[in-house]
C-alpha positions as CSV (number, residue, x, y, z in Angstrom):
1,M,106.2,119.6,-67.6
2,T,103.5,121.2,-69.9
3,D,100.3,122.5,-68.4
4,R,98.3,119.7,-69.9
5,S,100.7,117.0,-68.6
6,A,100.6,118.7,-65.2
7,V,96.8,118.5,-65.2
8,D,96.9,114.8,-66.2
9,T,99.4,114.1,-63.4
10,I,97.1,115.8,-60.8
11,R,94.1,113.8,-62.1
12,G,96.2,110.7,-61.7
13,Y,96.8,111.5,-58.0
14,F,93.1,112.2,-57.5
15,Y,92.2,108.9,-59.2
16,Q,94.5,107.1,-56.7
17,F,93.1,109.0,-53.7
18,D,89.6,108.3,-54.9
19,L,90.3,104.6,-55.3
20,S,91.6,104.5,-51.7
21,I,88.4,106.3,-50.5
22,L,86.1,104.0,-52.5
23,S,88.0,100.9,-51.3
24,I,87.4,101.9,-47.7
25,L,83.7,102.6,-48.3
26,R,83.3,99.2,-49.9
27,L,84.8,97.3,-47.0
28,T,82.4,94.8,-45.5
29,S,83.4,94.9,-41.9
30,P,84.0,98.1,-39.9
31,N,87.2,96.6,-38.6
32,D,88.6,95.8,-42.0
33,T,91.5,98.1,-43.0
34,V,93.1,99.9,-45.9
35,E,96.8,100.7,-45.9
36,I,97.8,103.7,-48.1
37,E,100.9,103.3,-50.2
38,C,102.4,100.3,-48.3
39,I,103.0,97.3,-50.5
40,E,101.3,99.1,-53.4
41,D,99.1,102.2,-53.8
42,V,96.3,100.7,-51.7
43,D,96.4,97.6,-49.5
44,I,93.1,96.2,-48.5
45,R,93.2,93.9,-45.4
46,T,90.2,91.9,-44.2
47,A,90.0,89.3,-41.5
48,T,91.0,86.6,-44.0
49,E,93.2,88.2,-46.8
50,L,95.4,91.0,-47.9
51,T,95.1,92.5,-51.4
52,A,97.8,94.9,-52.7
53,T,96.3,97.2,-55.4
54,Q,98.2,99.3,-58.0
55,C,96.2,101.8,-60.0
56,K,97.1,103.5,-63.3
57,Y,95.1,106.4,-64.8
58,Y,95.9,107.2,-68.5
59,A,92.7,108.5,-69.9
60,K,94.3,109.9,-73.0
61,T,96.8,107.2,-73.9
62,E,96.6,103.7,-75.3
63,Y,97.2,100.7,-73.1
64,N,100.5,98.9,-73.7
65,H,102.0,96.1,-71.6
66,S,104.9,98.3,-70.7
67,V,102.6,100.6,-68.7
68,I,102.0,97.9,-66.1
69,K,105.3,96.0,-66.5
70,D,107.2,97.6,-63.6
71,A,104.2,97.1,-61.3
72,I,104.0,93.4,-62.1
73,K,107.7,93.0,-61.7
74,H,107.5,94.6,-58.2
75,M,104.5,92.3,-57.3
76,V,106.4,89.2,-58.5
77,S,109.4,90.3,-56.3
78,H,107.1,90.7,-53.3
79,F,105.5,87.4,-54.1
80,K,108.9,85.7,-54.0
81,E,109.6,87.3,-50.5
82,N,106.2,86.2,-49.4
83,L,106.9,82.6,-50.5
84,T,110.0,82.2,-48.5
85,G,108.9,84.0,-45.4
86,T,106.1,83.6,-42.8
87,K,104.1,86.6,-44.0
88,P,100.3,86.2,-44.7
89,K,99.3,85.3,-48.2
90,V,98.9,88.3,-50.4
91,S,96.7,88.8,-53.5
92,Y,97.6,91.4,-56.1
93,S,95.5,93.7,-58.2
94,I,96.2,96.2,-61.0
95,K,93.4,98.6,-62.0
96,G,93.8,100.9,-64.9
97,H,91.9,103.3,-67.1
98,Y,93.1,103.9,-70.6
99,A,91.8,105.6,-73.8
100,S,92.2,102.4,-75.9
101,G,94.2,99.2,-76.3
102,Q,92.4,97.2,-73.6
103,E,91.8,94.3,-76.1
104,K,95.5,93.5,-75.8
105,L,94.8,91.6,-72.6
106,D,91.5,90.1,-73.7
107,G,93.2,86.7,-74.1
108,G,94.3,86.7,-70.5
109,I,97.7,86.1,-69.0
110,D,99.3,82.7,-68.8
111,V,102.8,81.9,-67.6
112,D,104.4,82.3,-71.0
113,F,102.6,85.6,-71.6
114,L,103.7,86.7,-68.1
115,K,107.4,85.9,-68.8
116,K,107.5,87.3,-72.3
117,H,105.6,90.6,-71.8
118,F,106.2,91.5,-68.1
119,L,109.2,89.7,-66.7
120,T,111.7,90.0,-69.6
121,Y,113.5,93.3,-70.1
122,T,116.6,94.8,-71.7
123,K,119.0,97.0,-69.8
124,E,122.3,98.3,-71.3
125,K,121.6,96.0,-74.3
126,I,121.5,92.9,-72.1
127,T,118.3,90.9,-71.8
128,H,117.2,90.1,-68.3
129,Y,114.7,87.6,-67.1
130,H,113.2,88.8,-63.8
131,H,111.7,85.4,-62.9
132,L,115.1,83.7,-63.4
133,D,116.8,86.3,-61.3
134,L,114.3,85.5,-58.5
135,G,114.6,81.8,-59.0
136,L,110.9,81.3,-59.6
137,S,109.7,78.1,-61.3
138,D,106.8,77.9,-63.8
139,G,104.7,76.4,-61.0
140,E,105.4,79.3,-58.7
141,L,104.6,81.7,-61.5
142,E,101.3,79.9,-62.0
143,E,100.6,80.4,-58.3
144,F,101.3,84.1,-58.7
145,L,98.9,84.4,-61.5
146,K,96.2,82.8,-59.3
147,R,96.7,85.7,-56.9
148,L,96.8,88.4,-59.6
149,T,93.9,90.3,-61.0
150,V,94.4,92.8,-63.8
151,N,91.6,95.2,-64.9
152,V,92.5,97.6,-67.7
153,R,88.9,98.7,-68.0
154,S,88.5,100.3,-64.6
155,Q,86.1,103.2,-64.1
156,A,86.6,106.6,-65.6
157,F,87.6,109.5,-63.3
158,D,84.1,111.0,-63.1
159,E,82.3,107.6,-62.8
160,Q,84.5,106.6,-59.8
161,F,83.8,109.9,-58.2
162,R,80.0,109.5,-58.6
163,D,80.3,106.1,-56.9
164,I,82.1,107.7,-54.0
165,V,79.4,110.3,-53.6
166,G,76.7,107.7,-53.9
167,A,78.4,105.5,-51.2
168,L,78.8,108.5,-48.9
169,R,75.1,109.4,-49.2
170,A,74.1,105.8,-48.6
171,I,76.2,105.8,-45.4
172,F,75.5,109.3,-44.0
173,G,72.3,110.4,-45.8
174,G,72.0,114.1,-46.8
175,T,72.3,115.9,-50.1
176,Q,74.7,115.8,-52.9
177,F,76.3,119.0,-51.5
178,S,76.9,117.5,-48.1
179,A,78.3,114.3,-49.6
180,E,80.9,116.4,-51.6
181,Y,81.7,119.3,-49.4
182,F,81.6,117.6,-46.0
183,Y,82.3,113.9,-46.3
184,Y,84.3,113.6,-49.5
185,N,86.2,116.8,-48.8
186,N,87.2,115.5,-45.4
187,A,87.9,112.0,-46.8
188,L,90.3,113.5,-49.4
189,A,92.1,115.5,-46.7
190,L,92.4,112.4,-44.5
191,I,93.7,110.1,-47.3
192,R,96.3,112.8,-48.2
193,T,97.4,113.0,-44.6
194,L,97.8,109.3,-44.3
195,S,99.7,108.9,-47.5
196,I,102.6,111.1,-46.4
197,K,103.2,109.4,-43.0
198,A,106.6,107.9,-42.8
199,D,105.6,104.9,-40.6
200,P,103.5,102.3,-42.5
201,T,101.5,101.6,-39.4
202,E,100.3,105.3,-39.4
203,R,99.1,104.9,-43.0
204,T,96.6,102.2,-42.0
205,I,93.0,102.9,-41.0
206,T,89.9,100.9,-40.4
207,K,86.6,101.6,-42.0
208,K,85.0,102.5,-38.7
209,D,87.7,105.0,-37.8
210,F,87.7,106.5,-41.3
211,L,83.9,107.2,-41.2
212,A,84.2,108.7,-37.7
213,R,87.0,111.1,-38.8
214,I,85.2,112.3,-41.9
215,N,81.8,112.8,-40.2
216,T,81.8,116.6,-39.7
217,S,79.4,119.3,-40.8
218,A,82.2,121.9,-41.2
219,V,83.3,122.9,-44.7
220,L,87.0,122.6,-44.6
221,F,89.3,124.5,-47.0
222,N,91.2,121.5,-48.2
223,E,93.7,122.6,-50.9
224,W,93.4,119.3,-52.7
225,F,89.6,119.5,-52.8
226,V,89.7,123.1,-54.0
227,E,92.3,122.2,-56.6
228,K,90.0,119.5,-57.9
229,K,86.9,121.6,-58.0
230,G,88.6,124.9,-59.0
231,K,88.4,127.8,-56.5
232,K,85.8,129.8,-58.4
233,V,83.6,126.8,-58.6
234,H,84.2,125.9,-54.9
235,L,83.2,129.4,-53.7
236,A,80.2,129.6,-56.1
237,A,78.9,126.2,-54.8
238,L,79.1,127.5,-51.2
239,R,77.3,130.7,-52.3
240,K,74.5,128.7,-54.0
241,E,74.1,126.3,-51.0
242,Y,74.0,128.9,-48.2
243,F,73.6,132.4,-49.6
244,T,71.2,132.4,-52.5
245,E,67.7,133.4,-51.5
246,L,65.1,134.9,-53.9
247,N,63.4,136.6,-51.0
248,V,65.6,137.3,-48.0
249,S,63.6,136.3,-44.9
250,P,63.7,138.6,-41.8
251,F,65.9,136.2,-39.8
252,E,68.6,137.3,-37.3
253,R,71.8,136.5,-39.1
254,F,75.2,136.5,-37.3
255,F,78.3,136.7,-39.5
256,L,81.5,135.7,-37.7
257,V,84.5,136.4,-39.8
258,E,88.2,135.9,-39.1
259,A,91.0,138.2,-40.3
260,D,94.8,137.5,-40.3
261,A,96.3,140.2,-38.2
262,N,99.6,139.8,-40.1
263,S,98.0,140.4,-43.5
264,Y,94.9,142.3,-42.6
265,D,93.7,145.2,-44.8
266,R,91.1,147.5,-43.4
267,S,89.7,148.2,-46.8
268,D,88.9,144.5,-47.3
269,L,87.0,144.2,-44.1
270,K,85.2,147.5,-44.7
271,D,84.1,146.3,-48.2
272,L,82.9,143.1,-46.5
273,V,80.8,145.0,-44.0
274,F,79.2,147.0,-46.8
275,E,78.5,143.7,-48.7
276,I,77.0,142.0,-45.7
277,S,74.7,144.9,-45.0
278,K,73.8,145.4,-48.6
279,K,72.7,141.8,-49.1
280,W,71.4,140.9,-45.7
281,A,69.6,144.1,-44.4
282,K,66.2,145.2,-45.5
283,L,65.4,148.7,-44.3
284,S,63.1,150.3,-46.9
285,A,60.1,152.3,-45.7
286,R,57.9,149.6,-47.4
287,E,59.5,146.7,-45.5
288,P,56.9,145.3,-43.1
289,S,59.6,143.7,-40.8
290,P,62.9,145.6,-41.3
291,F,66.1,144.0,-40.1
292,C,69.9,144.1,-40.4
293,P,72.7,141.5,-39.7
294,Y,75.2,141.2,-36.8
295,I,78.9,140.9,-37.4
296,Y,81.7,139.7,-35.2
297,V,85.4,140.1,-36.4
298,H,87.9,137.6,-35.0
299,G,91.6,138.2,-34.9
300,V,91.6,142.0,-35.2
301,P,92.9,144.1,-32.3
302,D,90.4,146.2,-30.4
303,S,92.1,149.4,-31.5
304,E,91.8,148.5,-35.2
305,L,88.2,147.5,-34.8
306,L,87.5,150.9,-33.2
307,A,89.3,152.7,-36.0
308,L,87.1,150.8,-38.5
309,K,83.9,151.7,-36.7
310,R,85.0,155.3,-36.5
311,E,85.7,155.4,-40.3
312,L,82.4,153.8,-41.1
313,S,80.5,156.2,-38.9
314,T,82.3,159.2,-40.4
315,E,81.2,158.1,-43.8
316,G,77.5,158.1,-42.6
317,F,77.3,154.3,-42.3
318,K,75.2,153.8,-39.1
319,L,76.2,151.0,-36.8
320,I,75.6,150.0,-33.2
321,D,77.6,147.7,-31.0
322,G,75.7,147.4,-27.7
323,H,77.6,150.2,-25.8
324,E,75.6,153.4,-25.3
325,F,78.5,155.6,-24.2
326,Q,82.3,155.3,-23.6
327,G,82.9,152.9,-20.7
328,A,79.4,151.5,-20.7
329,D,78.8,147.8,-20.3
330,F,77.6,145.7,-23.1
331,S,73.7,146.1,-23.3
332,L,71.6,143.5,-25.0
333,H,68.7,146.0,-25.1
334,S,71.0,148.4,-27.0
335,V,72.4,146.0,-29.5
336,M,69.0,144.3,-30.2
337,Q,67.1,147.4,-30.9
338,K,65.2,147.1,-34.2
339,A,66.9,148.4,-37.3
340,T,64.4,150.5,-39.3
341,H,64.3,152.9,-42.3
342,G,63.9,155.7,-39.8
343,N,66.8,155.0,-37.5
344,G,69.0,153.9,-40.4
345,I,71.0,151.1,-38.5
346,K,72.7,149.1,-41.2
347,I,74.7,146.6,-39.2
348,K,75.3,145.6,-35.5
349,F,78.8,144.9,-34.3
350,L,79.4,142.3,-31.6
351,N,82.9,142.9,-30.0
352,T,83.5,139.6,-28.2
353,L,82.4,136.0,-28.4
354,P,80.6,136.3,-25.1
355,N,78.6,139.1,-26.6
356,V,77.8,136.8,-29.5
357,E,76.6,134.1,-27.2
358,Q,74.5,136.4,-25.1
359,T,72.8,138.0,-28.1
360,V,72.1,134.7,-29.9
361,D,70.6,133.3,-26.7
362,A,68.4,136.4,-26.2
363,V,67.0,136.5,-29.7
364,T,63.6,134.8,-30.1
365,K,63.3,134.9,-33.9
366,T,64.8,132.4,-36.3
367,R,68.6,132.6,-36.1
368,R,71.5,131.8,-38.4
369,I,75.2,131.8,-37.5
370,Y,77.7,131.8,-40.4
371,Q,81.2,131.3,-39.1
372,F,84.2,131.9,-41.5
373,Y,87.5,130.8,-40.1
374,L,91.1,130.6,-41.3
375,G,92.7,127.8,-39.3
376,D,90.6,126.2,-36.5
377,S,87.0,127.0,-35.7
378,Y,86.9,129.5,-32.9
379,Y,83.3,129.3,-31.8
380,A,80.8,126.5,-31.1
381,Y,77.1,127.0,-30.7
382,D,75.4,123.6,-30.7
383,K,71.8,124.2,-29.8
384,P,69.6,122.4,-32.3
385,E,67.2,125.4,-32.8
386,V,70.0,127.6,-34.3
387,R,71.6,126.7,-37.6
388,H,75.4,127.2,-37.3
389,I,77.3,126.9,-40.5
390,K,81.1,126.7,-40.3
391,I,83.2,127.4,-43.4
392,Q,86.9,127.4,-43.5
393,I,88.4,130.0,-45.9
394,E,91.9,130.7,-47.3
395,R,91.7,134.5,-46.8
396,L,89.2,137.1,-45.7
397,S,88.4,138.2,-49.2
398,D,86.9,134.7,-49.9
399,V,83.9,135.6,-47.7
400,K,82.8,138.3,-50.1
401,S,82.9,135.8,-53.0
402,I,80.8,133.4,-51.0
403,I,78.1,135.6,-49.6
């Protein structure tokens, strides 16, 4: 597969996932359901009907009847089974986006057109008639067409995405950023998870449950979302949203970062400490309210953290960690001492999560907590007066790109 065709295929997957998300958001009742990849790509079930939807995304190619032929044959087969059984009545829908050729269906589809262009095919030089193989009469094919909707002028990729973001903002409120990075990101991850379940009952979700499961304020590192945005764009958007200030206010900022003990590199963490201090400390003699940030490192052994501090100190990078001497208990008074140009304190280490909790609670100034985590969030601080931002990352080095 060429790079271009690979990109087109990935966009096709996203188009289908996005259609699933939009179908859920447009459900009227909170108890209506969408079934992912059951009869077709998306099955929409309301209290009174079931619609099986197949979607095709070919933004660079011309529409031809052959593109949707297999989908219609499959639907006709399902229709036949539906006729002879006791299953609920099913409607069928095909939605497609193409570069051109849509006018080929402008005359509509009647029974003769259906048989000629969609149900007749040649295999090993023998002509087959799918409707005859199924034993369907013209009257039954007429009934099938009443249940079939074909739209070859469906929304373009970006237009469909804009509708999703608009629907999410209408439901949850908030900004364009929150709609994309919280709710859409989570929705994409949820749809992906549902689509790979083996049991069809596990691929079904109500609108109410869907909205509840995507309603989180944490920025998750969803590989599909990052693939769609591009990692550089993803990290840059996080930086713009949370870490771009023309004039850095003298807040008390707590940076909680996680490192993978199996792949940890001390130089990466050391560079990150320098970067956090450089950007989020103000210690010049002219600064009326000097300050420096706090940092907590999760997942690194105490011995390694001690070695890092020793190395920083040896290089003249002044830090404190709330312990006045070897064996001393943690002291809020010690760790909360003001950083100034005179004393040269450039960063304050917090060694444990209880130390983080104690310090955040004791500070009376405006506080910000920025938690970066690899797998699951490891800290919760839910008091409304403190802004706690949770960002899932792929690796420790991502933090430097974000801040």
